[in-house]
N, CA, C, O and CB atoms as a CASP TS submission, in Angstrom:
PFRMAT TS
TARGET T0000
AUTHOR 0000-0000-0000
METHOD Language model
MODEL 1
PARENT N/A
ATOM      1  N   UNK     1     -47.969 -10.939 -49.829  1.00  0.00           N
ATOM      2  CA  UNK     1     -47.857  -9.670 -48.888  1.00  0.00           C
ATOM      3  C   UNK     1     -48.646  -8.924 -49.070  1.00  0.00           C
ATOM      4  O   UNK     1     -49.337  -8.726 -48.071  1.00  0.00           O
ATOM      5  CB  UNK     1     -46.823  -8.931 -48.886  1.00  0.00           C
ATOM      6  N   UNK     2     -48.893  -8.403 -49.862  1.00  0.00           N
ATOM      7  CA  UNK     2     -50.264  -7.908 -50.708  1.00  0.00           C
ATOM      8  C   UNK     2     -51.749  -8.779 -50.363  1.00  0.00           C
ATOM      9  O   UNK     2     -52.796  -8.142 -50.478  1.00  0.00           O
ATOM     10  CB  UNK     2     -49.910  -8.165 -52.498  1.00  0.00           C
ATOM     11  N   UNK     3     -51.787  -9.658 -50.108  1.00  0.00           N
ATOM     12  CA  UNK     3     -52.851 -10.627 -50.592  1.00  0.00           C
ATOM     13  C   UNK     3     -53.055 -11.167 -48.686  1.00  0.00           C
ATOM     14  O   UNK     3     -54.022 -11.827 -48.303  1.00  0.00           O
ATOM     15  CB  UNK     3     -52.116 -12.124 -52.116  1.00  0.00           C
ATOM     16  N   UNK     4     -52.186 -10.805 -47.978  1.00  0.00           N
ATOM     17  CA  UNK     4     -52.485 -11.100 -46.706  1.00  0.00           C
ATOM     18  C   UNK     4     -52.946  -9.852 -46.339  1.00  0.00           C
ATOM     19  O   UNK     4     -53.260  -9.912 -45.150  1.00  0.00           O
ATOM     20  CB  UNK     4     -51.418 -11.666 -45.885  1.00  0.00           C
ATOM     21  N   UNK     5     -53.106  -8.932 -46.715  1.00  0.00           N
ATOM     22  CA  UNK     5     -53.172  -7.601 -46.249  1.00  0.00           C
ATOM     23  C   UNK     5     -54.620  -7.157 -46.620  1.00  0.00           C
ATOM     24  O   UNK     5     -55.653  -6.822 -46.040  1.00  0.00           O
ATOM     25  CB  UNK     5     -52.018  -6.679 -46.888  1.00  0.00           C
ATOM     26  N   UNK     6     -54.205  -7.308 -47.751  1.00  0.00           N
ATOM     27  CA  UNK     6     -56.032  -7.523 -48.336  1.00  0.00           C
ATOM     28  C   UNK     6     -57.104  -8.919 -47.812  1.00  0.00           C
ATOM     29  O   UNK     6     -58.300  -8.771 -48.065  1.00  0.00           O
ATOM     30  CB  UNK     6     -55.948  -7.814 -50.305  1.00  0.00           C
ATOM     31  N   UNK     7     -56.570 -10.552 -46.928  1.00  0.00           N
ATOM     32  CA  UNK     7     -57.435 -11.274 -46.379  1.00  0.00           C
ATOM     33  C   UNK     7     -58.026 -10.516 -45.588  1.00  0.00           C
ATOM     34  O   UNK     7     -59.229 -10.255 -45.591  1.00  0.00           O
ATOM     35  CB  UNK     7     -57.030 -12.304 -45.864  1.00  0.00           C
ATOM     36  N   UNK     8     -56.819  -9.934 -44.522  1.00  0.00           N
ATOM     37  CA  UNK     8     -57.329  -8.986 -43.323  1.00  0.00           C
ATOM     38  C   UNK     8     -58.229  -8.061 -43.356  1.00  0.00           C
ATOM     39  O   UNK     8     -59.172  -8.035 -42.566  1.00  0.00           O
ATOM     40  CB  UNK     8     -56.469  -8.310 -42.847  1.00  0.00           C
ATOM     41  N   UNK     9     -57.969  -6.908 -44.588  1.00  0.00           N
ATOM     42  CA  UNK     9     -58.597  -6.270 -44.821  1.00  0.00           C
ATOM     43  C   UNK     9     -60.153  -6.238 -45.059  1.00  0.00           C
ATOM     44  O   UNK     9     -61.061  -5.492 -44.693  1.00  0.00           O
ATOM     45  CB  UNK     9     -58.029  -6.050 -45.392  1.00  0.00           C
ATOM     46  N   UNK    10     -60.051  -7.542 -45.946  1.00  0.00           N
ATOM     47  CA  UNK    10     -61.678  -8.280 -46.485  1.00  0.00           C
ATOM     48  C   UNK    10     -62.666  -8.573 -45.768  1.00  0.00           C
ATOM     49  O   UNK    10     -63.859  -8.390 -46.009  1.00  0.00           O
ATOM     50  CB  UNK    10     -61.667  -9.530 -47.032  1.00  0.00           C
ATOM     51  N   UNK    11     -61.918  -9.281 -44.395  1.00  0.00           N
ATOM     52  CA  UNK    11     -62.331  -9.997 -43.127  1.00  0.00           C
ATOM     53  C   UNK    11     -63.112  -8.355 -41.633  1.00  0.00           C
ATOM     54  O   UNK    11     -64.123  -8.210 -40.945  1.00  0.00           O
ATOM     55  CB  UNK    11     -60.306 -11.074 -42.494  1.00  0.00           C
ATOM     56  N   UNK    12     -61.810  -7.559 -41.900  1.00  0.00           N
ATOM     57  CA  UNK    12     -62.755  -6.627 -40.969  1.00  0.00           C
ATOM     58  C   UNK    12     -63.883  -6.192 -41.607  1.00  0.00           C
ATOM     59  O   UNK    12     -64.865  -6.046 -40.879  1.00  0.00           O
ATOM     60  CB  UNK    12     -62.100  -5.371 -40.468  1.00  0.00           C
ATOM     61  N   UNK    13     -64.077  -5.811 -43.391  1.00  0.00           N
ATOM     62  CA  UNK    13     -64.838  -4.924 -43.649  1.00  0.00           C
ATOM     63  C   UNK    13     -65.837  -5.532 -44.060  1.00  0.00           C
ATOM     64  O   UNK    13     -66.699  -4.847 -44.609  1.00  0.00           O
ATOM     65  CB  UNK    13     -64.427  -4.058 -44.360  1.00  0.00           C
ATOM     66  N   UNK    14     -66.087  -7.204 -43.919  1.00  0.00           N
ATOM     67  CA  UNK    14     -67.642  -7.797 -44.018  1.00  0.00           C
ATOM     68  C   UNK    14     -68.077  -8.283 -43.230  1.00  0.00           C
ATOM     69  O   UNK    14     -68.961  -9.123 -43.400  1.00  0.00           O
ATOM     70  CB  UNK    14     -67.990  -8.609 -44.789  1.00  0.00           C
ATOM     71  N   UNK    15     -67.387  -7.761 -41.469  1.00  0.00           N
ATOM     72  CA  UNK    15     -67.740  -8.781 -40.265  1.00  0.00           C
ATOM     73  C   UNK    15     -69.839  -8.468 -40.232  1.00  0.00           C
ATOM     74  O   UNK    15     -70.796  -7.953 -40.811  1.00  0.00           O
ATOM     75  CB  UNK    15     -66.566  -8.064 -38.285  1.00  0.00           C
ATOM     76  N   UNK    16     -69.591  -8.904 -39.599  1.00  0.00           N
ATOM     77  CA  UNK    16     -71.459  -9.076 -39.405  1.00  0.00           C
ATOM     78  C   UNK    16     -71.700  -9.151 -37.811  1.00  0.00           C
ATOM     79  O   UNK    16     -70.957  -9.083 -36.832  1.00  0.00           O
ATOM     80  CB  UNK    16     -72.237 -10.840 -40.214  1.00  0.00           C
ATOM     81  N   UNK    17     -73.108  -9.325 -38.011  1.00  0.00           N
ATOM     82  CA  UNK    17     -73.601  -8.601 -36.476  1.00  0.00           C
ATOM     83  C   UNK    17     -73.526 -10.288 -35.807  1.00  0.00           C
ATOM     84  O   UNK    17     -73.185 -10.415 -34.631  1.00  0.00           O
ATOM     85  CB  UNK    17     -75.714  -7.538 -36.419  1.00  0.00           C
ATOM     86  N   UNK    18     -73.832 -11.403 -36.559  1.00  0.00           N
ATOM     87  CA  UNK    18     -73.894 -12.872 -36.535  1.00  0.00           C
ATOM     88  C   UNK    18     -71.973 -12.918 -36.015  1.00  0.00           C
ATOM     89  O   UNK    18     -71.650 -14.016 -35.562  1.00  0.00           O
ATOM     90  CB  UNK    18     -74.525 -13.729 -38.448  1.00  0.00           C
ATOM     91  N   UNK    19     -71.429 -12.417 -36.040  1.00  0.00           N
ATOM     92  CA  UNK    19     -70.154 -13.264 -35.665  1.00  0.00           C
ATOM     93  C   UNK    19     -69.817 -12.705 -34.266  1.00  0.00           C
ATOM     94  O   UNK    19     -68.812 -12.932 -33.593  1.00  0.00           O
ATOM     95  CB  UNK    19     -68.800 -13.082 -36.789  1.00  0.00           C
ATOM     96  N   UNK    20     -70.750 -12.020 -34.013  1.00  0.00           N
ATOM     97  CA  UNK    20     -70.364 -11.338 -32.472  1.00  0.00           C
ATOM     98  C   UNK    20     -71.263 -12.266 -31.265  1.00  0.00           C
ATOM     99  O   UNK    20     -70.958 -12.257 -30.073  1.00  0.00           O
ATOM    100  CB  UNK    20     -70.972  -9.372 -32.400  1.00  0.00           C
ATOM    101  N   UNK    21     -72.500 -13.106 -31.884  1.00  0.00           N
ATOM    102  CA  UNK    21     -73.143 -14.335 -31.489  1.00  0.00           C
ATOM    103  C   UNK    21     -72.119 -15.529 -31.587  1.00  0.00           C
ATOM    104  O   UNK    21     -72.224 -16.415 -30.738  1.00  0.00           O
ATOM    105  CB  UNK    21     -74.407 -14.586 -32.391  1.00  0.00           C
ATOM    106  N   UNK    22     -71.429 -15.600 -32.264  1.00  0.00           N
ATOM    107  CA  UNK    22     -70.245 -16.566 -32.184  1.00  0.00           C
ATOM    108  C   UNK    22     -69.425 -17.059 -30.532  1.00  0.00           C
ATOM    109  O   UNK    22     -68.666 -16.406 -29.815  1.00  0.00           O
ATOM    110  CB  UNK    22     -69.109 -15.747 -33.152  1.00  0.00           C
ATOM    111  N   UNK    23     -69.978 -18.464 -30.375  1.00  0.00           N
ATOM    112  CA  UNK    23     -69.334 -18.840 -29.292  1.00  0.00           C
ATOM    113  C   UNK    23     -68.168 -20.211 -29.488  1.00  0.00           C
ATOM    114  O   UNK    23     -67.921 -21.175 -28.763  1.00  0.00           O
ATOM    115  CB  UNK    23     -70.506 -19.122 -28.312  1.00  0.00           C
ATOM    116  N   UNK    24     -67.865 -19.962 -30.230  1.00  0.00           N
ATOM    117  CA  UNK    24     -66.309 -20.800 -30.360  1.00  0.00           C
ATOM    118  C   UNK    24     -65.019 -20.124 -30.211  1.00  0.00           C
ATOM    119  O   UNK    24     -63.966 -20.717 -30.446  1.00  0.00           O
ATOM    120  CB  UNK    24     -66.101 -21.409 -31.756  1.00  0.00           C
ATOM    121  N   UNK    25     -65.071 -18.702 -29.768  1.00  0.00           N
ATOM    122  CA  UNK    25     -63.971 -18.331 -29.082  1.00  0.00           C
ATOM    123  C   UNK    25     -64.164 -17.306 -27.534  1.00  0.00           C
ATOM    124  O   UNK    25     -65.020 -16.740 -26.854  1.00  0.00           O
ATOM    125  CB  UNK    25     -63.166 -17.604 -30.228  1.00  0.00           C
ATOM    126  N   UNK    26     -63.097 -17.503 -27.591  1.00  0.00           N
ATOM    127  CA  UNK    26     -63.204 -16.309 -26.616  1.00  0.00           C
ATOM    128  C   UNK    26     -63.794 -14.895 -26.456  1.00  0.00           C
ATOM    129  O   UNK    26     -63.775 -13.966 -27.264  1.00  0.00           O
ATOM    130  CB  UNK    26     -62.254 -16.071 -26.470  1.00  0.00           C
ATOM    131  N   UNK    27     -64.166 -14.937 -25.584  1.00  0.00           N
ATOM    132  CA  UNK    27     -65.235 -12.952 -24.752  1.00  0.00           C
ATOM    133  C   UNK    27     -64.076 -12.475 -24.737  1.00  0.00           C
ATOM    134  O   UNK    27     -63.215 -13.308 -24.454  1.00  0.00           O
ATOM    135  CB  UNK    27     -66.255 -12.654 -22.652  1.00  0.00           C
ATOM    136  N   UNK    28     -63.650 -11.254 -24.969  1.00  0.00           N
ATOM    137  CA  UNK    28     -63.840  -9.850 -24.119  1.00  0.00           C
ATOM    138  C   UNK    28     -63.398 -10.673 -22.367  1.00  0.00           C
ATOM    139  O   UNK    28     -62.306 -10.920 -21.854  1.00  0.00           O
ATOM    140  CB  UNK    28     -66.029  -9.021 -24.312  1.00  0.00           C
ATOM    141  N   UNK    29     -64.064 -10.774 -22.142  1.00  0.00           N
ATOM    142  CA  UNK    29     -64.843 -10.823 -20.875  1.00  0.00           C
ATOM    143  C   UNK    29     -64.103 -12.248 -20.252  1.00  0.00           C
ATOM    144  O   UNK    29     -63.915 -12.517 -19.066  1.00  0.00           O
ATOM    145  CB  UNK    29     -66.719 -10.910 -21.161  1.00  0.00           C
ATOM    146  N   UNK    30     -63.803 -12.942 -21.283  1.00  0.00           N
ATOM    147  CA  UNK    30     -63.165 -14.328 -21.011  1.00  0.00           C
ATOM    148  C   UNK    30     -61.409 -13.322 -20.588  1.00  0.00           C
ATOM    149  O   UNK    30     -60.932 -13.344 -19.453  1.00  0.00           O
ATOM    150  CB  UNK    30     -63.251 -15.780 -22.877  1.00  0.00           C
ATOM    151  N   UNK    31     -61.071 -12.932 -21.189  1.00  0.00           N
ATOM    152  CA  UNK    31     -59.594 -12.538 -21.584  1.00  0.00           C
ATOM    153  C   UNK    31     -58.955 -11.402 -20.654  1.00  0.00           C
ATOM    154  O   UNK    31     -57.814 -10.942 -20.699  1.00  0.00           O
ATOM    155  CB  UNK    31     -59.576 -11.980 -23.141  1.00  0.00           C
ATOM    156  N   UNK    32     -60.403 -10.964 -19.484  1.00  0.00           N
ATOM    157  CA  UNK    32     -59.992  -9.341 -19.467  1.00  0.00           C
ATOM    158  C   UNK    32     -59.813 -10.697 -17.684  1.00  0.00           C
ATOM    159  O   UNK    32     -58.827 -10.700 -16.946  1.00  0.00           O
ATOM    160  CB  UNK    32     -61.555  -7.260 -19.927  1.00  0.00           C
ATOM    161  N   UNK    33     -60.832 -11.441 -17.538  1.00  0.00           N
ATOM    162  CA  UNK    33     -60.656 -12.315 -16.372  1.00  0.00           C
ATOM    163  C   UNK    33     -59.445 -12.788 -15.925  1.00  0.00           C
ATOM    164  O   UNK    33     -58.888 -12.544 -14.855  1.00  0.00           O
ATOM    165  CB  UNK    33     -61.304 -13.331 -16.520  1.00  0.00           C
ATOM    166  N   UNK    34     -59.139 -13.384 -16.701  1.00  0.00           N
ATOM    167  CA  UNK    34     -57.865 -13.699 -16.927  1.00  0.00           C
ATOM    168  C   UNK    34     -56.301 -12.963 -17.014  1.00  0.00           C
ATOM    169  O   UNK    34     -55.246 -13.239 -16.444  1.00  0.00           O
ATOM    170  CB  UNK    34     -58.100 -14.135 -17.842  1.00  0.00           C
ATOM    171  N   UNK    35     -56.496 -12.402 -17.535  1.00  0.00           N
ATOM    172  CA  UNK    35     -55.763 -10.978 -17.459  1.00  0.00           C
ATOM    173  C   UNK    35     -55.795 -10.875 -15.920  1.00  0.00           C
ATOM    174  O   UNK    35     -54.735 -11.159 -15.363  1.00  0.00           O
ATOM    175  CB  UNK    35     -56.602  -9.565 -18.318  1.00  0.00           C
ATOM    176  N   UNK    36     -56.724 -10.555 -15.222  1.00  0.00           N
ATOM    177  CA  UNK    36     -57.079 -10.166 -13.537  1.00  0.00           C
ATOM    178  C   UNK    36     -56.387 -11.360 -13.045  1.00  0.00           C
ATOM    179  O   UNK    36     -55.675 -11.254 -12.047  1.00  0.00           O
ATOM    180  CB  UNK    36     -58.937 -10.081 -12.935  1.00  0.00           C
ATOM    181  N   UNK    37     -56.478 -12.126 -13.451  1.00  0.00           N
ATOM    182  CA  UNK    37     -55.954 -13.724 -12.567  1.00  0.00           C
ATOM    183  C   UNK    37     -54.642 -13.321 -12.436  1.00  0.00           C
ATOM    184  O   UNK    37     -54.346 -12.593 -11.489  1.00  0.00           O
ATOM    185  CB  UNK    37     -56.036 -15.485 -13.480  1.00  0.00           C
ATOM    186  N   UNK    38     -53.680 -13.727 -13.353  1.00  0.00           N
ATOM    187  CA  UNK    38     -52.450 -13.500 -14.011  1.00  0.00           C
ATOM    188  C   UNK    38     -51.288 -11.870 -13.174  1.00  0.00           C
ATOM    189  O   UNK    38     -50.198 -11.663 -12.640  1.00  0.00           O
ATOM    190  CB  UNK    38     -53.115 -13.207 -15.852  1.00  0.00           C
ATOM    191  N   UNK    39     -52.654 -11.090 -13.645  1.00  0.00           N
ATOM    192  CA  UNK    39     -52.027  -9.360 -12.788  1.00  0.00           C
ATOM    193  C   UNK    39     -52.174 -10.452 -11.002  1.00  0.00           C
ATOM    194  O   UNK    39     -51.218 -11.120 -10.607  1.00  0.00           O
ATOM    195  CB  UNK    39     -53.937  -7.063 -13.015  1.00  0.00           C
ATOM    196  N   UNK    40     -53.418 -10.381 -10.281  1.00  0.00           N
ATOM    197  CA  UNK    40     -53.158 -11.426  -9.404  1.00  0.00           C
ATOM    198  C   UNK    40     -52.313 -11.742  -8.603  1.00  0.00           C
ATOM    199  O   UNK    40     -52.032 -11.211  -7.529  1.00  0.00           O
ATOM    200  CB  UNK    40     -53.142 -12.160  -9.805  1.00  0.00           C
ATOM    201  N   UNK    41     -51.538 -13.307  -9.490  1.00  0.00           N
ATOM    202  CA  UNK    41     -51.299 -13.917  -8.836  1.00  0.00           C
ATOM    203  C   UNK    41     -49.426 -13.145  -9.161  1.00  0.00           C
ATOM    204  O   UNK    41     -48.361 -13.543  -8.691  1.00  0.00           O
ATOM    205  CB  UNK    41     -51.996 -15.440  -9.063  1.00  0.00           C
ATOM    206  N   UNK    42     -49.628 -12.250  -9.891  1.00  0.00           N
ATOM    207  CA  UNK    42     -48.038 -11.749  -9.806  1.00  0.00           C
ATOM    208  C   UNK    42     -47.588 -10.791  -8.700  1.00  0.00           C
ATOM    209  O   UNK    42     -46.536 -10.762  -8.062  1.00  0.00           O
ATOM    210  CB  UNK    42     -47.652 -10.980 -11.112  1.00  0.00           C
ATOM    211  N   UNK    43     -48.969  -9.807  -8.635  1.00  0.00           N
ATOM    212  CA  UNK    43     -48.549  -9.146  -7.385  1.00  0.00           C
ATOM    213  C   UNK    43     -48.196 -10.051  -5.673  1.00  0.00           C
ATOM    214  O   UNK    43     -47.511  -9.558  -4.777  1.00  0.00           O
ATOM    215  CB  UNK    43     -49.821  -8.120  -7.243  1.00  0.00           C
ATOM    216  N   UNK    44     -49.068 -11.803  -5.604  1.00  0.00           N
ATOM    217  CA  UNK    44     -48.594 -12.295  -4.650  1.00  0.00           C
ATOM    218  C   UNK    44     -48.002 -12.391  -5.195  1.00  0.00           C
ATOM    219  O   UNK    44     -47.410 -11.312  -5.206  1.00  0.00           O
ATOM    220  CB  UNK    44     -48.855 -13.002  -3.956  1.00  0.00           C
ATOM    221  N   UNK    45     -47.426 -13.221  -6.060  1.00  0.00           N
ATOM    222  CA  UNK    45     -45.798 -13.595  -6.305  1.00  0.00           C
ATOM    223  C   UNK    45     -44.483 -12.462  -5.604  1.00  0.00           C
ATOM    224  O   UNK    45     -43.486 -12.752  -4.942  1.00  0.00           O
ATOM    225  CB  UNK    45     -45.594 -13.567  -8.184  1.00  0.00           C
ATOM    226  N   UNK    46     -44.801 -11.623  -5.899  1.00  0.00           N
ATOM    227  CA  UNK    46     -44.378 -10.921  -5.473  1.00  0.00           C
ATOM    228  C   UNK    46     -44.244 -10.279  -4.198  1.00  0.00           C
ATOM    229  O   UNK    46     -43.248  -9.713  -3.748  1.00  0.00           O
ATOM    230  CB  UNK    46     -44.572 -10.588  -6.023  1.00  0.00           C
ATOM    231  N   UNK    47     -45.179 -10.411  -3.760  1.00  0.00           N
ATOM    232  CA  UNK    47     -44.805  -9.789  -1.979  1.00  0.00           C
ATOM    233  C   UNK    47     -44.688 -10.717  -1.311  1.00  0.00           C
ATOM    234  O   UNK    47     -44.541 -10.472  -0.113  1.00  0.00           O
ATOM    235  CB  UNK    47     -45.860  -8.910  -1.084  1.00  0.00           C
ATOM    236  N   UNK    48     -44.693 -11.910  -1.656  1.00  0.00           N
ATOM    237  CA  UNK    48     -45.127 -13.371  -0.824  1.00  0.00           C
ATOM    238  C   UNK    48     -43.532 -13.869  -1.145  1.00  0.00           C
ATOM    239  O   UNK    48     -43.027 -14.684  -0.373  1.00  0.00           O
ATOM    240  CB  UNK    48     -46.751 -14.624  -1.661  1.00  0.00           C
ATOM    241  N   UNK    49     -42.602 -13.260  -2.526  1.00  0.00           N
ATOM    242  CA  UNK    49     -41.288 -13.607  -2.500  1.00  0.00           C
ATOM    243  C   UNK    49     -40.424 -12.253  -2.687  1.00  0.00           C
ATOM    244  O   UNK    49     -39.607 -11.928  -3.549  1.00  0.00           O
ATOM    245  CB  UNK    49     -41.026 -14.693  -3.595  1.00  0.00           C
ATOM    246  N   UNK    50     -41.059 -11.412  -1.239  1.00  0.00           N
ATOM    247  CA  UNK    50     -39.508  -9.983  -1.255  1.00  0.00           C
ATOM    248  C   UNK    50     -39.285 -10.021  -0.341  1.00  0.00           C
ATOM    249  O   UNK    50     -38.171  -9.763  -0.796  1.00  0.00           O
ATOM    250  CB  UNK    50     -39.509  -8.324  -1.539  1.00  0.00           C
ATOM    251  N   UNK    51     -39.165 -10.082   0.618  1.00  0.00           N
ATOM    252  CA  UNK    51     -38.036 -11.214   1.812  1.00  0.00           C
ATOM    253  C   UNK    51     -37.495 -12.058   1.302  1.00  0.00           C
ATOM    254  O   UNK    51     -36.715 -12.401   2.190  1.00  0.00           O
ATOM    255  CB  UNK    51     -38.610 -12.113   2.965  1.00  0.00           C
ATOM    256  N   UNK    52     -37.305 -12.727   0.432  1.00  0.00           N
ATOM    257  CA  UNK    52     -36.500 -13.691   0.332  1.00  0.00           C
ATOM    258  C   UNK    52     -35.540 -12.736  -0.731  1.00  0.00           C
ATOM    259  O   UNK    52     -34.495 -12.333  -0.219  1.00  0.00           O
ATOM    260  CB  UNK    52     -37.215 -15.198  -0.137  1.00  0.00           C
ATOM    261  N   UNK    53     -35.732 -12.424  -1.834  1.00  0.00           N
ATOM    262  CA  UNK    53     -35.061 -11.603  -2.686  1.00  0.00           C
ATOM    263  C   UNK    53     -34.156 -10.766  -1.955  1.00  0.00           C
ATOM    264  O   UNK    53     -32.925 -10.775  -1.948  1.00  0.00           O
ATOM    265  CB  UNK    53     -35.935 -10.855  -3.459  1.00  0.00           C
ATOM    266  N   UNK    54     -35.092  -9.935  -1.253  1.00  0.00           N
ATOM    267  CA  UNK    54     -34.144  -8.771  -0.695  1.00  0.00           C
ATOM    268  C   UNK    54     -32.893  -8.913   0.486  1.00  0.00           C
ATOM    269  O   UNK    54     -32.096  -8.002   0.711  1.00  0.00           O
ATOM    270  CB  UNK    54     -35.130  -7.787  -0.090  1.00  0.00           C
ATOM    271  N   UNK    55     -32.883 -10.750   1.459  1.00  0.00           N
ATOM    272  CA  UNK    55     -32.243 -11.533   1.926  1.00  0.00           C
ATOM    273  C   UNK    55     -31.359 -11.672   1.099  1.00  0.00           C
ATOM    274  O   UNK    55     -30.327 -11.139   1.505  1.00  0.00           O
ATOM    275  CB  UNK    55     -32.773 -12.451   2.286  1.00  0.00           C
ATOM    276  N   UNK    56     -31.247 -12.144   0.097  1.00  0.00           N
ATOM    277  CA  UNK    56     -30.457 -12.893  -0.765  1.00  0.00           C
ATOM    278  C   UNK    56     -29.279 -11.981  -1.733  1.00  0.00           C
ATOM    279  O   UNK    56     -28.145 -12.099  -2.197  1.00  0.00           O
ATOM    280  CB  UNK    56     -31.525 -13.667  -1.666  1.00  0.00           C
ATOM    281  N   UNK    57     -30.420 -11.013  -1.667  1.00  0.00           N
ATOM    282  CA  UNK    57     -29.226  -9.332  -2.742  1.00  0.00           C
ATOM    283  C   UNK    57     -28.758  -8.926  -1.641  1.00  0.00           C
ATOM    284  O   UNK    57     -27.546  -8.756  -1.776  1.00  0.00           O
ATOM    285  CB  UNK    57     -30.134  -7.536  -3.772  1.00  0.00           C
ATOM    286  N   UNK    58     -29.089  -8.694  -0.655  1.00  0.00           N
ATOM    287  CA  UNK    58     -27.820  -8.554   1.153  1.00  0.00           C
ATOM    288  C   UNK    58     -27.610  -9.041   1.254  1.00  0.00           C
ATOM    289  O   UNK    58     -27.492  -9.065   2.479  1.00  0.00           O
ATOM    290  CB  UNK    58     -27.734  -8.359   2.503  1.00  0.00           C
ATOM    291  N   UNK    59     -27.074 -10.463   0.643  1.00  0.00           N
ATOM    292  CA  UNK    59     -26.268 -12.048   1.282  1.00  0.00           C
ATOM    293  C   UNK    59     -24.681 -11.646   0.443  1.00  0.00           C
ATOM    294  O   UNK    59     -23.491 -11.650   0.757  1.00  0.00           O
ATOM    295  CB  UNK    59     -27.294 -14.151   0.444  1.00  0.00           C
ATOM    296  N   UNK    60     -25.783 -11.202  -1.201  1.00  0.00           N
ATOM    297  CA  UNK    60     -23.979 -10.359  -2.385  1.00  0.00           C
ATOM    298  C   UNK    60     -23.516 -10.090  -2.290  1.00  0.00           C
ATOM    299  O   UNK    60     -22.325 -10.388  -2.373  1.00  0.00           O
ATOM    300  CB  UNK    60     -23.437  -9.608  -3.164  1.00  0.00           C
ATOM    301  N   UNK    61     -24.385  -8.705  -1.842  1.00  0.00           N
ATOM    302  CA  UNK    61     -23.521  -7.283  -1.777  1.00  0.00           C
ATOM    303  C   UNK    61     -22.801  -7.653  -0.199  1.00  0.00           C
ATOM    304  O   UNK    61     -21.583  -7.597  -0.370  1.00  0.00           O
ATOM    305  CB  UNK    61     -24.741  -5.509  -1.809  1.00  0.00           C
ATOM    306  N   UNK    62     -22.966  -7.842   0.578  1.00  0.00           N
ATOM    307  CA  UNK    62     -22.133  -8.225   1.939  1.00  0.00           C
ATOM    308  C   UNK    62     -21.397  -8.869   1.704  1.00  0.00           C
ATOM    309  O   UNK    62     -20.383  -8.745   2.391  1.00  0.00           O
ATOM    310  CB  UNK    62     -22.621  -8.791   2.988  1.00  0.00           C
ATOM    311  N   UNK    63     -21.385  -9.696   0.887  1.00  0.00           N
ATOM    312  CA  UNK    63     -20.287 -10.552   0.195  1.00  0.00           C
ATOM    313  C   UNK    63     -19.211 -10.262  -0.607  1.00  0.00           C
ATOM    314  O   UNK    63     -18.113 -10.816  -0.655  1.00  0.00           O
ATOM    315  CB  UNK    63     -20.761 -11.274  -0.487  1.00  0.00           C
ATOM    316  N   UNK    64     -19.747  -9.110  -1.379  1.00  0.00           N
ATOM    317  CA  UNK    64     -18.919  -8.518  -2.034  1.00  0.00           C
ATOM    318  C   UNK    64     -18.191  -7.266  -1.567  1.00  0.00           C
ATOM    319  O   UNK    64     -17.365  -6.711  -2.291  1.00  0.00           O
ATOM    320  CB  UNK    64     -19.481  -8.355  -3.012  1.00  0.00           C
ATOM    321  N   UNK    65     -18.393  -6.981  -0.780  1.00  0.00           N
ATOM    322  CA  UNK    65     -18.225  -5.679   0.109  1.00  0.00           C
ATOM    323  C   UNK    65     -16.984  -6.656   0.862  1.00  0.00           C
ATOM    324  O   UNK    65     -15.880  -6.138   1.031  1.00  0.00           O
ATOM    325  CB  UNK    65     -19.879  -4.981   1.243  1.00  0.00           C
ATOM    326  N   UNK    66     -17.165  -7.734   1.193  1.00  0.00           N
ATOM    327  CA  UNK    66     -15.874  -8.178   1.745  1.00  0.00           C
ATOM    328  C   UNK    66     -14.425  -8.384   1.049  1.00  0.00           C
ATOM    329  O   UNK    66     -13.379  -8.068   1.615  1.00  0.00           O
ATOM    330  CB  UNK    66     -16.169  -9.308   2.214  1.00  0.00           C
ATOM    331  N   UNK    67     -14.479  -8.840   0.009  1.00  0.00           N
ATOM    332  CA  UNK    67     -14.047  -9.061  -0.972  1.00  0.00           C
ATOM    333  C   UNK    67     -12.860  -8.127  -0.982  1.00  0.00           C
ATOM    334  O   UNK    67     -12.110  -8.092  -1.958  1.00  0.00           O
ATOM    335  CB  UNK    67     -14.980  -9.014  -1.912  1.00  0.00           C
TER
END
């Protein structure tokens, strides 16, 4: 456990400017774009299926009310 923490802290304190120029990983901008697309799709799906979900819930509650 201590070795792992030491390794993480060691990497944090030896961060160099060259590390910012690497292109082997995703950048913050790419993560932001992916997050925005996922949020937009979730909102669109919520708006698209709202009526169907409300109808299903109403059908279930009506069925329960008649019992």
